VMD Tcl script that draws the C-alpha trace (Angstrom):
set ca {
  {72.33 -0.11 -8.56}
  {75.19 0.17 -11.01}
  {73.16 -1.32 -13.88}
  {70.17 0.89 -13.10}
  {72.31 4.04 -13.08}
  {73.87 2.98 -16.39}
  {70.34 2.69 -17.84}
  {69.49 6.15 -16.52}
  {72.60 7.76 -17.99}
  {72.11 5.95 -21.30}
  {68.57 7.39 -21.43}
  {70.00 10.90 -21.73}
  {69.45 12.14 -18.19}
  {71.76 15.15 -17.75}
  {72.28 15.10 -13.96}
  {72.05 12.33 -11.34}
  {72.21 13.01 -7.60}
  {73.42 10.23 -5.33}
  {72.44 10.82 -1.72}
  {75.02 9.10 0.49}
  {74.00 10.44 3.90}
  {73.08 7.05 5.37}
  {76.32 5.54 4.16}
  {78.84 5.40 7.01}
  {81.53 3.24 5.46}
  {82.43 2.79 1.81}
  {84.13 -0.51 0.98}
  {86.63 -0.90 -1.83}
  {83.89 -2.65 -3.80}
  {81.60 0.35 -3.27}
  {84.34 2.76 -4.27}
  {85.04 0.75 -7.42}
  {81.34 0.75 -8.29}
  {81.13 4.53 -7.85}
  {84.19 5.04 -10.04}
  {82.62 2.86 -12.75}
  {79.29 4.69 -12.43}
  {80.91 8.13 -12.71}
  {83.13 7.02 -15.60}
  {80.14 5.62 -17.50}
  {78.09 8.74 -16.75}
  {80.89 11.02 -17.95}
  {81.04 9.12 -21.25}
  {77.26 9.44 -21.61}
  {77.37 13.19 -20.90}
  {75.66 12.86 -17.51}
  {76.91 14.73 -14.47}
  {76.93 12.80 -11.18}
  {76.49 14.80 -7.98}
  {77.00 13.28 -4.55}
  {75.46 14.73 -1.42}
  {75.37 13.81 2.25}
  {79.01 12.77 2.12}
  {80.55 12.46 5.55}
  {83.67 11.37 7.42}
  {85.04 8.02 6.34}
  {83.06 8.06 3.11}
  {84.71 11.35 2.12}
  {88.13 9.89 2.95}
  {87.40 6.82 0.81}
  {86.24 8.98 -2.10}
  {89.39 11.10 -1.90}
  {91.65 8.03 -1.74}
  {89.88 6.43 -4.71}
  {90.97 9.07 -7.20}
  {87.35 9.99 -7.84}
  {88.37 13.64 -7.70}
  {90.27 13.03 -10.94}
  {87.07 12.18 -12.80}
  {84.57 14.38 -10.88}
  {84.38 18.10 -10.36}
  {84.97 18.74 -6.62}
  {82.07 21.21 -6.82}
  {79.80 18.20 -7.44}
  {80.45 16.65 -4.01}
  {78.43 18.04 -1.10}
  {79.37 17.24 2.48}
  {76.76 16.34 5.05}
  {75.90 18.97 7.61}
  {73.85 19.09 10.78}
  {71.08 20.87 8.89}
  {68.58 18.35 7.56}
  {68.63 18.11 3.75}
  {71.17 20.96 3.45}
  {73.58 19.07 1.19}
  {70.63 17.71 -0.82}
  {69.37 21.25 -1.40}
  {72.86 22.32 -2.43}
  {73.05 19.42 -4.89}
  {69.63 20.29 -6.32}
  {70.72 23.91 -6.78}
  {73.91 22.73 -8.51}
  {71.89 20.41 -10.76}
  {69.61 23.28 -11.75}
  {72.65 25.48 -12.42}
  {74.17 22.80 -14.68}
  {70.94 22.24 -16.63}
  {70.34 25.96 -17.11}
  {73.95 26.45 -18.27}
  {73.59 23.58 -20.74}
  {70.37 25.03 -22.14}
  {71.92 28.48 -22.40}
  {74.98 27.20 -24.26}
  {72.85 24.90 -26.43}
  {70.79 27.77 -27.87}
}
mol new
graphics top color blue
foreach p $ca { graphics top sphere $p radius 0.5 }
foreach p [lrange $ca 0 end-1] q [lrange $ca 1 end] { graphics top cylinder $p $q radius 0.2 }
display resetview
């Protein structure tokens, strides 16, 4: 997954959404991979959004220092409403792309 996401960010994709809803536990290896993915994406100018984040996964992300390299507004917590955090992430992605286009003109 890490290599594939690196390929995507190197291709010039502006925003990537990682849906973590089915992830219940995040190991230290998983945390390290996410930190590397976000770091690589940041260098490539790609914004990583995470949605469906819940419980222990959120705790692991906070403990990892990921908040130091990601905007907290780019992390969307899971809710009881199906696809709610995914819709929020999609809206955020659209907002980021529109802002980039507006500032690029």
